[in-house]
C-alpha positions as CSV (number, residue, x, y, z in Angstrom):
1,M,0.0,0.0,0.0
2,P,1.1,3.6,-0.5
3,I,2.2,5.5,2.6
4,R,0.8,8.9,3.1
5,L,1.0,11.7,5.7
6,I,-0.7,15.1,5.7
7,V,-0.9,17.7,8.6
8,H,-2.6,21.0,9.2
9,G,-1.8,24.0,11.4
10,G,-5.2,25.6,11.5
11,A,-7.6,27.5,9.2
12,W,-8.1,31.2,9.7
13,N,-7.1,34.6,8.3
14,I,-3.4,34.0,8.8
15,P,-1.6,37.4,8.7
16,E,1.2,37.8,6.2
17,D,3.8,38.2,8.8
18,Q,2.9,34.8,10.4
19,Q,2.6,32.7,7.2
20,E,6.2,31.7,7.0
21,A,6.2,30.5,10.6
22,H,3.0,28.4,9.9
23,V,4.5,26.9,6.8
24,F,7.7,26.1,8.7
25,G,5.8,24.5,11.5
26,V,3.7,22.1,9.4
27,R,6.7,21.3,7.2
28,K,8.8,20.4,10.3
29,A,6.1,18.1,11.6
30,V,6.0,16.1,8.3
31,A,9.8,16.0,8.1
32,A,9.9,14.5,11.6
33,A,7.1,11.9,11.2
34,W,7.6,10.8,7.6
35,P,10.7,8.7,8.2
36,L,8.8,6.7,10.8
37,L,6.3,5.7,8.1
38,Q,9.1,4.8,5.8
39,D,10.5,2.5,8.5
40,G,7.2,0.7,8.8
41,A,5.7,2.5,11.8
42,S,1.9,2.3,12.3
43,A,-0.3,5.2,11.2
44,L,-1.2,5.7,14.9
45,D,2.4,6.2,15.9
46,V,2.9,8.6,13.0
47,V,0.0,10.9,13.6
48,E,0.8,11.0,17.3
49,E,4.4,12.0,16.5
50,A,3.4,14.6,14.0
51,V,0.9,16.2,16.3
52,K,3.5,16.2,19.1
53,H,5.7,18.3,16.9
54,L,2.8,20.7,16.2
55,E,1.9,20.9,19.9
56,A,5.5,21.9,20.7
57,D,5.5,24.7,18.0
58,T,4.8,28.0,19.7
59,T,3.4,29.5,16.5
60,L,0.3,27.2,16.8
61,D,-2.7,27.1,19.1
62,A,-2.0,23.6,20.6
63,G,0.2,22.7,23.6
64,R,2.9,25.4,24.0
65,G,1.5,28.7,22.7
66,A,-2.2,27.9,23.2
67,F,-4.8,30.6,23.9
68,L,-5.7,31.6,27.4
69,N,-9.3,31.1,28.6
70,S,-11.3,33.9,30.3
71,Q,-9.5,33.1,33.6
72,G,-6.1,33.4,32.1
73,E,-5.5,29.7,32.1
74,I,-4.5,27.3,29.3
75,E,-6.9,24.3,28.7
76,L,-6.2,21.8,26.0
77,D,-8.2,19.2,24.1
78,A,-7.0,16.3,21.9
79,M,-8.1,13.0,20.3
80,I,-6.6,10.2,18.3
81,M,-8.4,7.5,16.3
82,D,-7.5,4.1,14.8
83,G,-9.0,3.3,11.4
84,R,-8.6,-0.5,12.0
85,N,-11.3,-0.8,14.6
86,L,-12.7,2.7,15.2
87,N,-11.0,2.8,18.6
88,F,-10.2,6.3,20.0
89,G,-9.0,8.2,22.9
90,A,-9.9,11.8,23.8
91,V,-9.2,14.3,26.6
92,A,-10.6,17.8,27.2
93,A,-9.9,20.8,29.4
94,V,-6.5,19.4,30.6
95,Q,-3.8,21.7,31.9
96,N,-0.1,21.8,32.3
97,L,0.6,19.1,29.7
98,L,2.7,19.7,26.6
99,H,1.3,16.7,24.7
100,P,-2.4,16.0,25.3
101,V,-2.4,13.9,22.1
102,S,-0.2,11.3,23.9
103,V,-2.5,11.3,26.9
104,A,-5.4,10.6,24.5
105,R,-3.4,7.8,22.9
106,R,-2.7,6.2,26.3
107,L,-6.4,6.6,27.2
108,M,-7.3,4.8,23.9
109,E,-5.2,1.9,25.0
110,S,-6.7,1.6,28.5
111,K,-9.4,-0.9,29.3
112,E,-11.5,1.5,31.4
113,F,-12.7,4.4,29.2
114,R,-12.2,6.4,26.0
115,M,-12.8,10.0,27.0
116,L,-12.0,12.0,30.1
117,V,-12.2,15.7,30.8
118,G,-11.0,18.2,33.4
119,R,-9.8,16.8,36.7
120,G,-10.4,13.2,35.7
121,A,-8.2,13.5,32.7
122,Q,-5.6,15.3,34.7
123,D,-5.5,12.6,37.3
124,F,-5.3,9.9,34.6
125,A,-2.3,11.7,33.1
126,K,-0.6,11.8,36.5
127,R,-1.3,8.2,37.1
128,E,0.2,7.3,33.8
129,G,3.4,9.2,34.5
130,F,3.0,12.2,32.2
131,T,5.0,15.2,33.2
132,Q,3.0,18.0,34.8
133,L,4.5,21.3,33.7
134,D,4.5,24.7,35.5
135,P,1.6,26.7,33.8
136,Q,4.2,29.2,32.7
137,A,5.9,26.5,30.6
138,L,3.1,26.6,28.0
139,L,2.6,30.3,28.0
140,T,4.1,32.6,25.3
141,E,4.6,36.3,25.4
142,R,2.5,36.6,22.3
143,E,-0.6,34.9,23.8
144,L,-0.2,36.8,27.1
145,A,-0.1,40.1,25.3
146,F,-3.1,39.0,23.2
147,Y,-5.0,38.0,26.4
148,D,-4.3,41.3,28.0
149,K,-5.6,43.1,24.9
150,I,-9.0,41.2,24.8
151,R,-9.7,40.3,28.5
152,E,-11.8,43.4,29.1
153,D,-13.1,43.9,25.6
154,A,-16.9,43.6,25.9
155,S,-17.3,43.3,22.1
156,F,-14.9,40.3,21.7
157,Q,-16.4,37.0,20.6
158,S,-14.6,33.6,20.8
159,K,-15.1,32.9,17.1
160,A,-13.3,36.2,16.3
161,P,-10.1,34.3,15.2
162,F,-11.8,33.8,11.9
163,G,-11.4,37.5,11.3
164,P,-7.9,39.0,11.8
165,L,-7.0,37.0,14.9
166,P,-5.4,33.5,15.3
167,G,-7.1,30.1,15.7
168,D,-4.7,27.2,15.1
169,T,-6.0,23.8,15.9
170,V,-3.5,21.2,14.6
171,G,-4.0,17.7,13.2
172,A,-2.5,14.9,11.2
173,V,-3.8,12.0,9.1
174,A,-1.7,9.0,7.9
175,M,-1.8,5.8,6.0
176,D,0.9,3.1,6.8
177,I,2.4,0.3,4.7
178,H,-0.4,-2.0,5.7
179,G,-3.1,0.4,4.5
180,Q,-4.1,1.3,8.0
181,L,-5.5,4.8,8.6
182,A,-5.3,7.0,11.7
183,A,-6.1,10.6,12.5
184,A,-5.3,12.9,15.5
185,T,-6.3,16.5,16.4
186,S,-5.1,18.8,19.2
187,T,-6.1,22.3,20.2
188,G,-6.0,25.1,22.8
189,G,-9.5,26.1,21.8
190,T,-10.7,29.6,21.2
191,P,-9.3,32.7,22.9
192,R,-10.9,33.9,26.1
193,K,-13.1,30.8,26.0
194,W,-15.3,30.0,29.0
195,P,-13.4,27.6,31.4
196,G,-14.4,24.0,30.6
197,R,-15.5,24.8,27.0
198,V,-15.0,21.9,24.7
199,G,-15.0,22.3,21.0
200,D,-14.9,19.8,18.2
201,S,-11.3,18.6,18.5
202,P,-11.8,15.8,21.0
203,I,-15.2,14.7,19.6
204,P,-15.0,11.6,17.4
205,G,-16.5,12.3,14.0
206,A,-16.2,16.1,14.6
207,G,-12.5,16.9,15.3
208,A,-11.2,13.6,13.7
209,Y,-12.3,10.3,12.3
210,A,-10.6,7.2,10.9
211,D,-12.1,4.2,9.2
212,N,-10.0,1.9,7.0
213,E,-13.1,1.2,4.8
214,C,-13.7,4.9,4.1
215,G,-10.9,7.3,4.9
216,A,-9.5,9.5,7.7
217,A,-9.8,13.2,8.4
218,S,-8.8,15.9,10.9
219,T,-10.6,19.2,11.1
220,T,-10.0,22.8,12.4
221,G,-12.2,25.8,12.9
222,W,-15.1,27.0,14.8
223,G,-15.9,24.0,16.9
224,E,-19.5,24.8,17.7
225,S,-20.3,24.7,14.0
226,I,-18.1,21.7,13.2
227,I,-19.8,19.5,15.8
228,K,-23.2,20.2,14.4
229,I,-22.5,18.4,11.1
230,L,-19.7,16.0,12.5
231,L,-17.4,17.3,9.7
232,A,-14.7,14.6,9.9
233,K,-17.3,11.8,9.7
234,T,-19.2,13.6,7.0
235,V,-16.1,13.8,4.8
236,T,-15.3,10.1,5.3
237,D,-18.9,9.2,4.6
238,F,-18.5,10.9,1.2
239,E,-15.3,8.9,0.6
240,N,-17.2,5.7,1.4
241,Q,-19.7,6.7,-1.3
242,G,-16.8,6.6,-3.8
243,H,-15.8,10.3,-3.9
244,N,-12.0,10.9,-3.9
245,A,-10.5,12.8,-1.0
246,H,-10.4,16.2,-2.6
247,K,-14.1,16.0,-3.7
248,A,-15.2,14.6,-0.3
249,A,-13.4,17.4,1.6
250,A,-15.0,20.1,-0.6
251,M,-18.4,18.5,-0.2
252,G,-18.0,18.4,3.6
253,I,-17.0,22.0,3.7
254,A,-19.9,23.0,1.5
255,I,-22.3,21.4,4.0
256,L,-20.6,23.2,6.9
257,A,-21.1,26.5,5.2
258,K,-24.6,25.9,3.9
259,K,-26.3,24.2,6.8
260,V,-24.8,25.9,9.8
261,S,-22.9,28.9,8.3
262,G,-19.8,27.2,9.7
263,L,-16.2,28.2,9.6
264,G,-13.5,25.5,9.3
265,G,-11.1,23.4,7.4
266,V,-10.3,19.7,6.9
267,I,-7.5,17.5,5.7
268,T,-8.2,13.9,4.7
269,I,-6.8,10.7,3.1
270,D,-9.2,8.3,1.4
271,R,-8.8,4.5,1.5
272,R,-7.1,4.6,-1.9
273,G,-4.4,6.9,-0.6
274,N,-5.5,10.2,-2.2
275,Y,-5.0,13.4,-0.3
276,G,-7.7,16.1,0.1
277,W,-8.2,19.4,1.9
278,A,-10.7,22.3,1.9
279,R,-11.6,25.3,4.1
280,T,-14.0,28.2,4.5
281,P,-11.7,30.7,6.3
282,P,-9.4,32.7,4.0
283,K,-6.3,30.5,4.6
284,M,-5.2,27.2,6.0
285,A,-1.6,26.0,6.7
286,F,-1.0,22.4,5.7
287,A,1.8,20.1,4.5
288,Y,2.0,16.6,3.1
289,W,4.6,14.2,1.6
290,D,4.4,14.2,-2.2
291,T,5.5,10.6,-3.1
292,E,5.8,11.3,-6.8
293,R,8.2,14.2,-6.3
294,E,9.7,12.7,-3.1
295,T,9.4,16.0,-1.2
296,I,7.3,17.8,1.3
297,E,4.7,20.1,-0.1
298,A,3.8,22.8,2.4
299,A,1.7,25.9,1.8
300,I,-0.9,28.4,2.9
301,S,-4.1,27.4,1.1
302,V,-5.7,30.6,-0.2
């Protein structure tokens, strides 16, 4: 089977002075994870590794560099899904963890449960030995300055990032040498969000979905709208109907815009190994390995 890897760094109106950093970030994630695919690693291992690199990139809204909520805290959501058996793991509203995607992976492999939030997710991470960071370790000067700017702005809305402000959920989709598919998504959510707010990223079928019989997808955008149509599942359903990845992505985004006036983007790989992506916001950062040219293609989709 062909091996494939595609990642995204969020869909929004990325300012010109931040585009280079976004392209660098998604390119770096593919460069780090692609050799694992070549060496025969599973799609699950590869999407986790790619997302970990994206979570560590201070340019993006996931892990280090995430937005602050209305109380000035960082809360993170993530999920990962296995296309072989529809197994998944998801965490939401966790704090002081650099790699929530890895906590979600560990949760997926547990025998007890598949989704945990808040204190329960935090306690699970501690039990499993994940390093608890000082809150300042995830904070960047950029996000602190942004929070100080909007914290008392009565006119600010949490979906404002789809105007001139940032909103960078990250994600990855992969197909391994056995034709297995996997997807993962991670986010810091929306700026100045209500504490405990959960968007689409950790919701199976909304933030990510993977099914070897159809395809796999990871989404980004205004979570409240993405959840309404289960965007990732909608895209893979179109792939199951025979549409290629590009067509399925475009059809899913069209439904998002038409039915719920949604804002978002999606990356996907269908069961035949085709790549696809689409978005409603002005721009989306993404990168993938071009097997024909044997190079990484990274761009801001406009």
